[in-house]
N, C-alpha and C positions, 0 to 999 in steps of 0.2 A: 823325543822324550824316551827315557830308558824304560825297559820292561818293568823294572822294580817300581818306578814312579807310577806307571799306568796301573799296576796291580795294587799299589798303595791307594791310589785315588779311587779305584773300584771298591776296595775294602771299606774305605771311609764312607763312600756313598751307600753301600749296603748297611753299614752300621747306622748311619743317619736315618735311613728308611725304617729300619727295625725299631730304632728308638722312637721315631715319630709315631709309628704304628702302635707302640706300647704306651703312648701318652706322655712322652718326654723322657723316658729312660730313668725314671726315679728309682723305684725299688727300695730305696733306703728310708724314705720318710712319708709314706702314705700316698704317693703317686700324684699329689697336687703339683701344679706348675710353681716353679720357684720364681720369686720376685727378683728385682735387680740385686746383684751381689753387693755386700758391704765390706769394704777393705779392712775396716777395724775388726769386724768379727772374723774375717778371713785370717788376719794376722794372728789373732788370738788362737784360732784353731790350728794354724800352721805351727805355732810355737808350743803346743801341748805335747807332752812326752808320749801320751797315748791318744788314740783318736778312733771314733766310730763305735758301733755297737759291740764289736769284739775286742775292743781296747787294743787294737794293732798299734805297733810302733808308730808314733807320729812323724810328720814330715822331717822335723829337725833331728830325728834319730839318725837320718842318713844324709840330709842336705845341710852342708855347712853354709854359713852366710857368705863368706868370701875367703880370700887367700889368708887373711890374718888368722883364721881358725885352722889352718893347715890345708893339706892337699885334698882335693875332691876325689876321694877314693871310692865311695859308695854311690854317689849321685852328684849331678851338677850343682854348682853354687846357686844359692837363692838370688844374690845380687846379680842384676842384669837379666833376670828371667824374661821380662817383657821384651826387651831388645832382641835377645836371642830367639825367642819364640816367634817373633814377627818374620824371621827369615828362615826358619827351619824347613818348612814345607811350602813350596811355591803354591800360591793361590789360597793359602790357609792363613787366616788372621792370627794374631797372637792369642786372642781369647779362645779361638777354636782350637789352636794347638795345645794350649794349656789345659782346656777342658778335656780334650781327647787324651792327653797324657795322664790325667787323673782317672778317667773312666776306662781307658783301654791302654794301660802303660806300655805294652809291647807293640803298639801300632807303629811307633817310631822310636827306636832306641838310639840315643846319642852315642856317637863314636867314643869308644873307651869304656863304655858301660855294657852290662850284659842283659839280655832278654831274661825276664823272670826275676830280676833283682828287686824291682819295686813291687810292693804289695798289690795284688791283682783284684781285690774285692771292694775297692772304695765305692763302686757303683751300688753295691748292696749294703754297705755299712754306713754311708753318709747320706744325709737327706739331700734332695735337689737344691735346697737353699744353702746348705753347707758347701756343696760343690761350687755354687755361684759365688759364695763369699770367698772361698779359696782362690778362685779365678780372679775375682776383683782385687784381692790383695796382691797376687802375683803380677797383675798388670801395673801395679805401682812400683814394682822393682825393675827399674830401668838401668 
């Protein structure tokens, strides 16, 4: 296993411990535990032009659905997210990878894109339920 992979796994473990110590890593919606994600609510959130408490640019501001909308210049395509997420990081499920990508966007940067490009404060601006809804929606994009 490469040194980068070991460091990444260590970082993920530390983040997971910190989040569990803080009651689930909410910060955005009152700290309660989120229920199961709802793909329909997640899709509606994903397709909003602004999102979160600070009205940051929404997901679709950077993520194109597929090649028919042009080149993926700012962020990976939405179509196929679940399939790609399942293989991005060995030992990490698609749901874990997607959640981590929302909460800590620079934990793993897809080749061809840059660290810091994705909005960094979704953990603070979205509720735990909104995050789970987004994860549930993206898991339907195979």
